[in-house]
DSSP file (Angstrom, degrees, kcal/mol; ACC not computed):
  #  RESIDUE AA STRUCTURE BP1 BP2  ACC     N-H-->O    O-->H-N    N-H-->O    O-->H-N    TCO  KAPPA ALPHA  PHI   PSI    X-CA   Y-CA   Z-CA
    1    1 A X              0   0    0      0, 0.0     2,-0.5     0, 0.0     5,-0.0   0.000 360.0 360.0 360.0 135.4    0.0    0.0    0.0
    2    2 A X        +     0   0    0     31,-0.1     2,-0.2    70,-0.1     5,-0.1  -0.807 360.0 173.6 -95.0 126.4    1.3    3.4   -0.9
    3    3 A X    >   -     0   0    0     -2,-0.5     3,-0.5     1,-0.0     4,-0.4  -0.728  48.6-100.0-121.8 172.8    1.0    6.1    1.8
    4    4 A X  T 3  S+     0   0    0     -2,-0.2     3,-0.4     1,-0.2    -1,-0.0   0.806 121.6  52.9 -61.0 -30.3    2.2    9.7    2.1
    5    5 A X  T 3  S+     0   0    0      1,-0.2    -1,-0.2     3,-0.0    -3,-0.0   0.719 115.0  35.5 -82.7 -22.9    5.0    8.4    4.3
    6    6 A X  S <  S+     0   0    0     -3,-0.5    67,-2.4    -5,-0.0    68,-0.3   0.154  98.5  94.7-119.7  21.3    6.4    5.8    1.9
    7    7 A X  E     -A   72   0A   0     -4,-0.4     2,-0.3    -3,-0.4    65,-0.2  -0.743  47.7-164.1-113.3 161.9    6.0    7.3   -1.5
    8    8 A X  E     -A   71   0A   0     63,-2.7    63,-2.2    -2,-0.3     2,-0.4  -0.998  31.2-108.6-141.9 140.3    8.1    9.4   -3.8
    9    9 A X  E     +A   70   0A   0     -2,-0.3    61,-0.3    61,-0.2     3,-0.1  -0.554  34.0 176.2 -73.2 123.5    7.0   11.5   -6.8
   10   10 A X  E     +     0   0A   0     59,-3.1     2,-0.3    -2,-0.4    60,-0.2   0.821  62.4   6.5 -92.1 -39.7    8.1    9.8  -10.0
   11   11 A X  E     -A   69   0A   0     58,-1.5    58,-2.6     2,-0.0     2,-0.4  -1.000  46.5-166.7-152.0 143.0    6.6   12.1  -12.6
   12   12 A X  E     +A   68   0A   0     -2,-0.3     2,-0.3    56,-0.2    56,-0.2  -0.987  32.6 150.8-128.5 120.3    4.7   15.4  -13.0
   13   13 A X  E     -A   67   0A   0     54,-2.3    54,-3.3    -2,-0.4    -2,-0.0  -0.959  45.9-152.9-146.4 162.0    3.2   16.0  -16.4
   14   14 A X  S    S+     0   0    0     -2,-0.3     2,-0.7    52,-0.2    51,-0.3   0.349  72.8 100.6-110.4  -1.3    0.3   17.7  -18.1
   15   15 A X     >  -     0   0    0      1,-0.2     4,-2.2    52,-0.1     5,-0.2  -0.779  55.9-162.7 -94.0 113.5    0.3   15.2  -21.0
   16   16 A X  H  > S+     0   0    0     -2,-0.7     4,-1.7     1,-0.2    -1,-0.2   0.857  91.6  52.7 -63.4 -35.5   -2.5   12.6  -20.7
   17   17 A X  H  > S+     0   0    0      2,-0.2     4,-2.2     1,-0.2    -1,-0.2   0.914 108.6  49.5 -66.5 -42.9   -0.8   10.3  -23.2
   18   18 A X  H  > S+     0   0    0      1,-0.2     4,-2.6     2,-0.2     5,-0.2   0.921 110.3  49.5 -64.4 -44.2    2.5   10.4  -21.4
   19   19 A X  H  X S+     0   0    0     -4,-2.2     4,-2.3     1,-0.2    -1,-0.2   0.865 110.8  51.5 -64.7 -32.9    0.9    9.6  -18.0
   20   20 A X  H  X S+     0   0    0     -4,-1.7     4,-2.0    -5,-0.2    -1,-0.2   0.899 110.1  48.6 -67.0 -40.8   -0.9    6.7  -19.7
   21   21 A X  H  X S+     0   0    0     -4,-2.2     4,-2.1     2,-0.2    -2,-0.2   0.910 111.8  49.0 -65.0 -42.3    2.3    5.4  -21.1
   22   22 A X  H  X S+     0   0    0     -4,-2.6     4,-2.5     1,-0.2     5,-0.2   0.920 110.4  50.9 -64.0 -43.9    4.1    5.6  -17.8
   23   23 A X  H  X S+     0   0    0     -4,-2.3     4,-2.6     1,-0.2    -1,-0.2   0.885 109.0  51.7 -61.5 -37.9    1.2    3.8  -16.0
   24   24 A X  H  X S+     0   0    0     -4,-2.0     4,-2.5     2,-0.2    -1,-0.2   0.903 110.0  49.1 -65.2 -41.4    1.4    1.0  -18.6
   25   25 A X  H  X S+     0   0    0     -4,-2.1     4,-1.2     2,-0.2    -2,-0.2   0.935 114.0  45.5 -62.8 -47.0    5.1    0.6  -18.0
   26   26 A X  H  <>S+     0   0    0     -4,-2.5     5,-2.7     1,-0.2     3,-0.3   0.918 114.1  48.4 -62.7 -44.0    4.7    0.5  -14.3
   27   27 A X  H ><5S+     0   0    0     -4,-2.6     3,-1.5     1,-0.2    -1,-0.2   0.899 108.8  52.7 -65.8 -41.0    1.7   -1.9  -14.5
   28   28 A X  H 3<5S+     0   0    0     -4,-2.5    -1,-0.2     1,-0.3    -2,-0.2   0.753 112.3  46.8 -68.0 -22.0    3.5   -4.3  -16.9
   29   29 A X  T 3<5S-     0   0    0     -4,-1.2    -1,-0.3    -3,-0.3    -2,-0.2   0.237 115.0-116.4-102.0  12.1    6.5   -4.4  -14.5
   30   30 A X  T < 5 +     0   0    0     -3,-1.5     2,-0.6     1,-0.2    -3,-0.2   0.852  62.8 148.6  58.5  40.5    4.2   -5.0  -11.4
   31   31 A X      < -     0   0    0     -5,-2.7    -1,-0.2    -6,-0.1    -2,-0.1  -0.926  45.5-130.8-105.1 116.3    5.2   -1.7   -9.7
   32   32 A X        +     0   0    0     -2,-0.6    40,-0.6    -3,-0.1     2,-0.3  -0.383  34.7 175.4 -66.4 143.6    2.4   -0.3   -7.6
   33   33 A X  E     -B   71   0A   0     38,-0.2     2,-0.4    -2,-0.1    38,-0.2  -0.918  24.3-145.4-144.0 167.3    1.7    3.4   -8.3
   34   34 A X  E     -B   70   0A   0     36,-2.1    36,-3.1    -2,-0.3     2,-0.5  -0.999  11.9-153.4-138.1 136.5   -0.7    6.2   -7.3
   35   35 A X  E     -B   69   0A   0     -2,-0.4     2,-0.5    34,-0.2    34,-0.2  -0.942   3.3-164.7-115.6 131.6   -1.9    9.0   -9.6
   36   36 A X  E     -B   68   0A   0     32,-2.8    32,-2.5    -2,-0.5     2,-0.5  -0.969   8.9-163.6-114.2 121.1   -3.1   12.3   -8.3
   37   37 A X  E     -B   67   0A   0     -2,-0.5     2,-0.5    30,-0.2    30,-0.2  -0.908   5.9-172.2-107.9 128.7   -5.0   14.4  -10.9
   38   38 A X  E     -B   66   0A   0     28,-2.5    28,-2.7    -2,-0.5     2,-0.8  -0.978  20.6-144.7-123.9 128.6   -5.4   18.1  -10.3
   39   39 A X  E >   -B   65   0A   0     -2,-0.5     3,-1.5    26,-0.2    26,-0.2  -0.827  14.8-158.4 -85.7 110.6   -7.6   20.5  -12.3
   40   40 A X  T 3  S+     0   0    0     24,-2.9    10,-0.5    -2,-0.8    11,-0.2   0.631  86.9  50.7 -70.7 -12.7   -5.5   23.6  -12.2
   41   41 A X  T 3  S+     0   0    0     23,-0.5    -1,-0.3     8,-0.1     2,-0.2   0.308  83.8 106.1-107.5   9.1   -8.5   25.9  -13.0
   42   42 A X  S <  S-     0   0    0     -3,-1.5     8,-0.1     1,-0.1     9,-0.1  -0.612  81.3 -98.0 -83.9 149.6  -10.9   24.5  -10.4
   43   43 A X        -     0   0    0     -2,-0.2     2,-0.4     6,-0.1     5,-0.1  -0.351  35.9-144.1 -66.3 147.6  -11.5   26.7   -7.3
   44   44 A X  B >   -C   47   0B   0      3,-1.0     3,-0.8     1,-0.1     5,-0.1  -0.878  14.1-137.3-112.8 143.7   -9.6   26.0   -4.2
   45   45 A X  T 3  S+     0   0    0     -2,-0.4    -1,-0.1     1,-0.2     3,-0.1   0.684 105.9  53.2 -69.8 -15.3  -10.9   26.3   -0.6
   46   46 A X  T 3  S-     0   0    0      1,-0.2     2,-0.3     2,-0.0    -1,-0.2   0.474 125.0 -25.3-100.3  -3.1   -7.6   27.8    0.3
   47   47 A X  B <  S-C   44   0B   0     -3,-0.8    -3,-1.0     0, 0.0    -1,-0.2  -0.975  78.9 -64.2 173.9 178.3   -7.4   30.6   -2.3
   48   48 A X        -     0   0    0     -2,-0.3     2,-0.2    -5,-0.1    -6,-0.1  -0.516  41.8-135.9 -86.2 155.1   -8.6   31.7   -5.7
   49   49 A X    >>  -     0   0    0     -2,-0.2     4,-0.8    -8,-0.1     3,-0.6  -0.573  30.1-104.0-100.0 169.2   -7.6   30.0   -8.9
   50   50 A X  H >>>S+     0   0    0    -10,-0.5     4,-3.1     1,-0.2     5,-0.6   0.829 119.3  65.6 -60.4 -29.1   -6.5   31.6  -12.1
   51   51 A X  H 3>5S+     0   0    0      1,-0.2     4,-2.1   -11,-0.2    -1,-0.2   0.884  95.8  54.5 -61.0 -39.3  -10.0   30.9  -13.4
   52   52 A X  H <45S+     0   0    0     -3,-0.6    -1,-0.2     1,-0.2    -2,-0.2   0.786 117.3  37.0 -67.8 -25.7  -11.6   33.3  -10.9
   53   53 A X  H <<5S+     0   0    0     -4,-0.8    -2,-0.2    -3,-0.5    -1,-0.2   0.843 138.3  10.1 -91.1 -39.4   -9.4   36.1  -12.0
   54   54 A X  H  <5S-     0   0    0     -4,-3.1     3,-0.5     1,-0.3    -3,-0.2   0.524  89.2-137.2-121.5  -9.5   -9.1   35.5  -15.8
   55   55 A X     << -     0   0    0     -4,-2.1    -1,-0.3    -5,-0.6    -2,-0.1  -0.383  44.7 -70.0  75.1-164.3  -11.6   32.8  -16.7
   56   56 A X  S >  S+     0   0    0     -2,-0.1     3,-2.0    -4,-0.1     2,-0.2   0.358  87.3 128.4-108.9   4.7  -10.6   30.1  -19.1
   57   57 A X  T 3  S+     0   0    0     -3,-0.5     3,-0.1     1,-0.3     0, 0.0  -0.428  83.8   7.3 -62.4 126.5  -10.4   32.3  -22.2
   58   58 A X  T 3  S+     0   0    0      1,-0.3    -1,-0.3    -2,-0.2     2,-0.2   0.412  94.4 140.7  82.5  -2.9   -7.0   31.7  -23.9
   59   59 A X    <   -     0   0    0     -3,-2.0     2,-0.7     1,-0.1    -1,-0.3  -0.526  59.7-116.3 -74.7 139.7   -6.1   28.9  -21.5
   60   60 A X    >   -     0   0    0     -2,-0.2     3,-2.0     1,-0.2     4,-0.2  -0.655  19.1-152.1 -75.3 112.5   -4.3   26.0  -23.1
   61   61 A X  G >  S+     0   0    0     -2,-0.7     3,-1.1     1,-0.3     4,-0.3   0.788  93.2  63.2 -59.4 -26.4   -6.7   23.0  -22.7
   62   62 A X  G 3  S+     0   0    0      1,-0.2    -1,-0.3     2,-0.1     3,-0.2   0.677 104.5  47.4 -71.3 -15.7   -3.7   20.6  -22.7
   63   63 A X  G <  S+     0   0    0     -3,-2.0    -1,-0.2     1,-0.1    -2,-0.2   0.227  82.2  95.2-110.1  13.4   -2.4   22.2  -19.5
   64   64 A X  S <  S+     0   0    0     -3,-1.1   -24,-2.9    -4,-0.2   -23,-0.5   0.837  83.1  52.5 -72.1 -31.8   -5.7   22.2  -17.5
   65   65 A X  E     - B   0  39A   0     -4,-0.3     2,-0.4   -51,-0.3   -26,-0.2  -0.866  67.1-158.0-113.1 140.9   -4.9   19.0  -15.8
   66   66 A X  E     - B   0  38A   0    -28,-2.7   -28,-2.5    -2,-0.4     2,-0.5  -0.959   7.7-158.8-116.1 130.4   -1.8   18.1  -13.8
   67   67 A X  E     -AB  13  37A   0    -54,-3.3   -54,-2.3    -2,-0.4     2,-0.5  -0.947   7.2-174.1-115.1 120.3   -0.8   14.4  -13.3
   68   68 A X  E     -AB  12  36A   0    -32,-2.5   -32,-2.8    -2,-0.5     2,-0.5  -0.957   7.9-160.6-111.8 128.0    1.5   13.4  -10.5
   69   69 A X  E     -AB  11  35A   0    -58,-2.6   -59,-3.1    -2,-0.5   -58,-1.5  -0.939   8.2-168.5-113.3 126.6    2.5    9.7  -10.4
   70   70 A X  E     -AB   9  34A   0    -36,-3.1   -36,-2.1    -2,-0.5     2,-0.3  -0.861   6.5-178.6-113.1 145.4    3.9    8.4   -7.1
   71   71 A X  E     -AB   8  33A   0    -63,-2.2   -63,-2.7    -2,-0.3   -38,-0.2  -0.870  42.0 -81.0-129.6 167.5    5.6    5.0   -6.4
   72   72 A X  E >>  -A    7   0A   0    -40,-0.6     3,-1.0    -2,-0.3     4,-0.8  -0.409  39.2-120.6 -65.7 147.7    6.9    3.5   -3.2
   73   73 A X  G >4 S+     0   0    0    -67,-2.4     3,-0.7     1,-0.3     4,-0.5   0.863 114.9  56.6 -56.6 -36.0   10.3    4.8   -2.2
   74   74 A X  G 34 S+     0   0    0    -68,-0.3     4,-0.3     1,-0.2    -1,-0.3   0.774 111.6  42.3 -67.8 -26.1   11.7    1.3   -2.4
   75   75 A X  G <> S+     0   0    0     -3,-1.0     4,-2.6     1,-0.1    -1,-0.2   0.466  88.2  95.9 -96.2  -4.1   10.5    1.0   -6.1
   76   76 A X  H <X S+     0   0    0     -4,-0.8     4,-2.8    -3,-0.7     5,-0.2   0.905  82.9  46.6 -59.6 -49.3   11.6    4.5   -7.2
   77   77 A X  H  > S+     0   0    0     -4,-0.5     4,-2.2     1,-0.2    -1,-0.2   0.900 114.7  47.6 -63.0 -41.9   15.0    3.6   -8.7
   78   78 A X  H  > S+     0   0    0     -4,-0.3     4,-2.5     2,-0.2    -1,-0.2   0.925 113.4  48.1 -63.7 -44.6   13.6    0.6  -10.6
   79   79 A X  H  X S+     0   0    0     -4,-2.6     4,-2.1     2,-0.2    -2,-0.2   0.903 111.2  49.8 -63.0 -42.2   10.7    2.7  -11.9
   80   80 A X  H  X S+     0   0    0     -4,-2.8     4,-2.0    -5,-0.2    -1,-0.2   0.905 111.1  50.3 -63.1 -41.0   13.0    5.6  -12.9
   81   81 A X  H  X S+     0   0    0     -4,-2.2     4,-2.3    -5,-0.2    -2,-0.2   0.934 109.4  50.7 -61.7 -46.9   15.3    3.1  -14.8
   82   82 A X  H  X S+     0   0    0     -4,-2.5     4,-1.8     1,-0.2    -1,-0.2   0.865 109.7  50.5 -61.7 -37.4   12.3    1.6  -16.6
   83   83 A X  H  < S+     0   0    0     -4,-2.1    -1,-0.2     2,-0.2    -2,-0.2   0.893 111.3  48.2 -68.5 -39.1   11.1    5.0  -17.8
   84   84 A X  H >< S+     0   0    0     -4,-2.0     3,-0.9     1,-0.2    -2,-0.2   0.870 112.4  48.7 -68.8 -36.2   14.6    5.9  -19.1
   85   85 A X  H 3< S+     0   0    0     -4,-2.3    -1,-0.2     1,-0.2    -2,-0.2   0.855 111.7  49.8 -70.6 -35.0   14.9    2.6  -20.9
   86   86 A X  T 3<        0   0    0     -4,-1.8    -1,-0.2    -5,-0.2    -2,-0.2   0.070 360.0 360.0 -95.7  24.8   11.5    2.9  -22.5
   87   87 A X    <         0   0    0     -3,-0.9    -1,-0.2    -5,-0.0    -2,-0.1   0.514 360.0 360.0 -63.5 360.0   11.8    6.5  -23.9
C-alpha cells in the first residue's frame, strides 16, 4: 500500500498520453503506483484559482490537468530506470 510516508514522486506531467504510457510501463512491471490528478483551474478552498481572475479564455486545454505519479520509495530507482529505458 502506498501512503504519504512511503511514497516518492516519479513524474509530474500535463500530457495525458505520457501519463498513460508511464502507467502502462509500471503496471507491466508490477510496480504499484498512485496517480493524483489536479484540475489547475478549479476553485480551491484555500485561495482563488486563475479561473476566478481570468476565466478560461485563452487557456491551453492541454495544460488544464496536472498528473502526479507516485511510487513506493523502495521502487523508485527501478521505476526511474524503466522510464529511461522505454523512452
